[in-house]
N, C-alpha and C positions, 0 to 999 in steps of 0.2 A: 504494500500500500504506500502511495506517495505521501509526502509530508502534507500537501494540500488537503488530501482526503482525510488524513488523521486529524487535522485542525477542524475541518468541517464536521466530521463525525463526533468529535468530543464536544464541539460547540453546541450541536443539536442535542446531545445527551444532557447537557447542562441547561437546555431550554433558552439559550441566548440567540438573539439575532446578530447579523453581521454588524449592525449599527451599535448594539450593546457591547460587543467584544471590542470594537474599535474605540468606543468611548472609554472603556476600562484601560486600554493600552495607550490612549492619547494619540491614536493614528486615525486616518480616514477610513470610511467604510469601503472605499474603492481599493485601498491597500489590502484590506482583509479579503475582498473578493478576488484580487489577483493572486494572493497566497493560496486560497482554496482551489483556484483553477490552475495552479502551478505555472502561472505567468510570471511570477516573481517570488522571492523568498524574503522572510523577515531578516533584517540586518542583525549583526552579532549583538548589538546592545539591546535589541528587543527580544531576542530568543529566551533569555532567562525569565523575564517577566511574563512572556506568553506561556512558557511551560508551567510556571507557578499558577497562573490563572486557570489553565486547563487541568491542573492536578497531575501533571506528568513531569518526568525528568527531561532534561535536554536531550539525553541519549534516546529516550523513548520517542520524543517528538521528531528526532531526526531518523528514527527507525534503526538505531544501533543498539545492540544488546550489550550492556556493561560487562566488561571482562573482570573476573576476579582472579587475583594471583593465587596460584596453587603450586605446591612442590611436586616435582615429577613423580616421586614415590607415592603421592597421595591421590593421583589421578585415578578415578574409577568411572568406567563407562556404564551408565544406567542401561538396563535391559528392559524393553517394553514388549508387552503382549497385548494384542488387540483382539476383541471378540464382539460379536453381535448377538443381541438377545432382546426379544420383545419389541422389535422395531427401533431399538436404540443401539448405540455404539459404546462399548466399554474399553478401557485401557488400564492395564496394570503396569506400573513402572517400579523397578527395583534397583536401588543404587544410592550412593552418597549417604548411606546411613539411614535411609527411610524407605518405606513402601507406600506408594500412593495409588489410590483406586479412583477413577473418574468414570462417570456414566452420563453420557449426553442423551437425555430423554426427558421430554416434558409430559410423560404419561404416567408418572408414579401414582398420583392421586386417583386418576381415572382407572388404572389397572387395579389399585387396591379396592376401590369401590366395587368394581366388577367381581373381584374375588370374594369380597365380603357378602354381596348379595347371593352369589352362587353357592358359597359355603353355607350360608344360613338356610337357603332352600334345601340343599342336600341333607343337612342335619335334621331339619324339621320333617322331611320325608322319611328319613331313617328312624326318627322318634316314633312316627306312626306305625312303621313296619315292625319295629322291635319292641313296641310298647314302652318306650322310655317315658318317664314322668317329667316331661320338660315342656314348659309353655313357650309361646313365641318370644316373649321378653327374656326368658331364661337363656335362649340361644342368641338373640339379636345383639345385646350389649356386650357379652363376653367375646363374641366373634369380632366386634368392632375393635375392641382393645387388642385382640390377637393380631388381626390383619393389619390395621393401621400402625400399631406399634412396631410390628415386624417390618413393614414397608419403609417407615422412616428411620428404623434402626439400620437398614441396609444402606440408606442414603448417607447417614452420619451416625456412627455408633456412639451411644452414650449409655451409661449404666441405668439412667432414668428410663430410657426407651426399652432397654432390656427388661427392666422391672415391669413396665406396662404390658409388654408382650407375654411375659411369664404369668402375670396376674390374669390376663385374658384366657390363657390356656388352662390355668388351674380352675377358674370359676366355670369355664365351659365344661370341662370334664366332670366337675362336681355337680353342676346343674343337670347334666345328662344322666346322672346316677351311676356312672362307671365306677367300679370298685377301685378303691385307692388303699394304699398302706395305712395302717392304723394311725401313724403319726401325722399323716396328711389330712386326716379327718378333723383335726383340731383347727378350726378356722381362726380362732382368736390368736393362736400361736403363729399361724401362717400370716395373718394380717400384721402382726408385730414384726415378723421377718421382712414383709413387703415394705413396711414403713422405714425400717432400717436401710433396706436396699435403696429406696428412693432418696432417703436423706444422704446416703453415701454418694448417690448419683449426682445430686445437686452440688455437694461439696466438691466432688471430682471435677464437675463442669466448671466451677469457679476457679479452682486451682489450675486446671488445664489451660485457661486463657492467659495465665501468667507466664507460660513457657511453651515452646514449640514441641509437640509430641514427636517421638521417634517414628510412630506409625500414623499416617494421616489418611483419613477417609474423607474425600471431598466429592462434590457434585457439580457438574457443569450444566447450568440452567440456560444454555444458549437458545433453547427452543421455547422459552417462556412466551406466552401469548400476550403481547403488549397491547393494552387498550382495547381488546376485542369486545368486552362487555360494557365499557363506558361507565359513567356515573351520572347521577341525577343532581340538578342544581335547583335550588329553591327559587321562588318567584322574585325575591329581591336580588338574586344573582350573587349572593355572598356566602351561601351555605351549600354544602355538597353532602351526598350520601351514596355509599356503595356497599355492595354485599356480594359474597361469592361462597361457593361450596364445591368440594370435589373437583378442583381445577387449579391452574396456576395462572396468575394474571397480574398486570401492572396497570394502575390507574394514574394518569398524569393530570393533575388539577391545574387548569389554566384559568385563573380568575384575577381581575385587577385588584380586588380587595377580598380578603378571606376573613369571615367572622366566625366560622365554625363548621363542623361536619361530623359525620358518623361513619364508621367502618366496621362491618360485621362479617366475619369470615369463619370458616370451619373446614377441616380436612383439605389442606392444600397449602401452597406457598403464594403469598400475595405481597405486592409492593405498592405503597402510596407515595407518589412522586409529587412533592410540593415545589419543585423548581420553577414551575410556571406561574406561581403566585407572586405578584408584584409587591403588595403591601399587606400587612396584617392589621385588622381592625383592633381597637382597644378591647381587651377582654376576649380575644379569640380563643375558642375552646373546641377541642376535638376529642371525641370519645371513640375508643377502639376496643372491640371485643373479638378475641380469637381463640379457637380451640382446635387441638389436634392438627397443628401446622405451624408454619413460620411466617411472621409478619415483619416487613421492613418498611420504615418510614424515612424517605429521603428529604432532608431539610437543608435549604441554603444556609450558609454560615452567617448570613446577615440577620437571621432569625435565631432566637434561643428557645429551646423547649424546656418547660417547667412541668414536672409531673404533679398533677393534682391528686390523683389516686393511682396507686401502683399495686394491683392485686395479681399475684402469680401463683396459681395452684399447680404444682408439679410442672413448673415452667420457669422462665427467667425473662427479665426486662433489662436491657443494657443500652448504653450509648457508645457510639464509635465516633471519635473526633470531638472537636469543641467548637462552640460558636465564636463569633468575633467578640473582642473585649467590650465593645459598645454596640450591641445589636440594635437593628432598626425596629424590631418588634418582638413581643413575647407571645409564645404559643403555649397554652395550658393543655396538657395531655392527660386524660383519664384512661388508664390501660387496665384491662381485665383479661388475663391470659390463663388458659388451662391446658395442660399437656402440650406445650409448645413454647416458642421463643418469640419475643418482640425486640427488634433492634431499631434504634433511632440513629441514623447515619447522616452526619453532616457533610454536605457537598462543598467542595472548594469554591 
């Protein structure tokens, strides 16, 4: 990709026009247009400021990969293995002291939903055939924990998600009346073990963010469906609302003035992009509720997020980056998360 295309792509990701980028750099819009069309290049004095605005290094802007000094005896060539599964492409890379697994597929939530419905139907049919004493709800909610916990554990392994998956498996087997060892019949004892496991999972998740793990499981969301479902705007044009379930989606809010909004999601990965908001009204308030999935809120650094309420049941709320020292506006965020993560990420 040429430098002009990199500049144009990053500018659009940040929601800026050519005029806005030119104003921030102190150049003309015609100069930015020539850069993006590869008719000219930024001068040396402008490159560092342009890279900082776009959130890139100068090497990345120029398309050069930075070289790291290594000793000849320490050189290790990573080995990669690619595979295809379920319409997606996976890759395992081993080397340099770590193992990484990536899976490029936007169908995780949809596949999990299909498996959940199919498994529930099969087990209900089996309950009728073999005369198991299990109602519809006895099968429905444990299979949800089992399937969705397992699906998101494959995407990014955590002890918390392992605990949710095992809890779903146990309650499903128990509700179906399948014979279990005597020590497994004590539900109070098992619930205490489950709470210990979930607590250890939350603790490990916090500690893991402080250092880079030796084994990294990551997910490539390049197929995310951006803006396909859209969002609704109130009559005054200052409030928005969006909701989604069993999918992956990004909503980019483009409003001159934002006074508030709501976001309600479940079973999937969702992103709320506020880079298109020009100003925040006084008392701007956003309410976000998410369950069994991951929610990301992209906020320009000129705005600061202040948590009004932060409720996380078997999940976590975190901030990545910091706002400007003197932000132009304050956004109050009420977050209610269960069995999932919410991340507020500041854009450069």
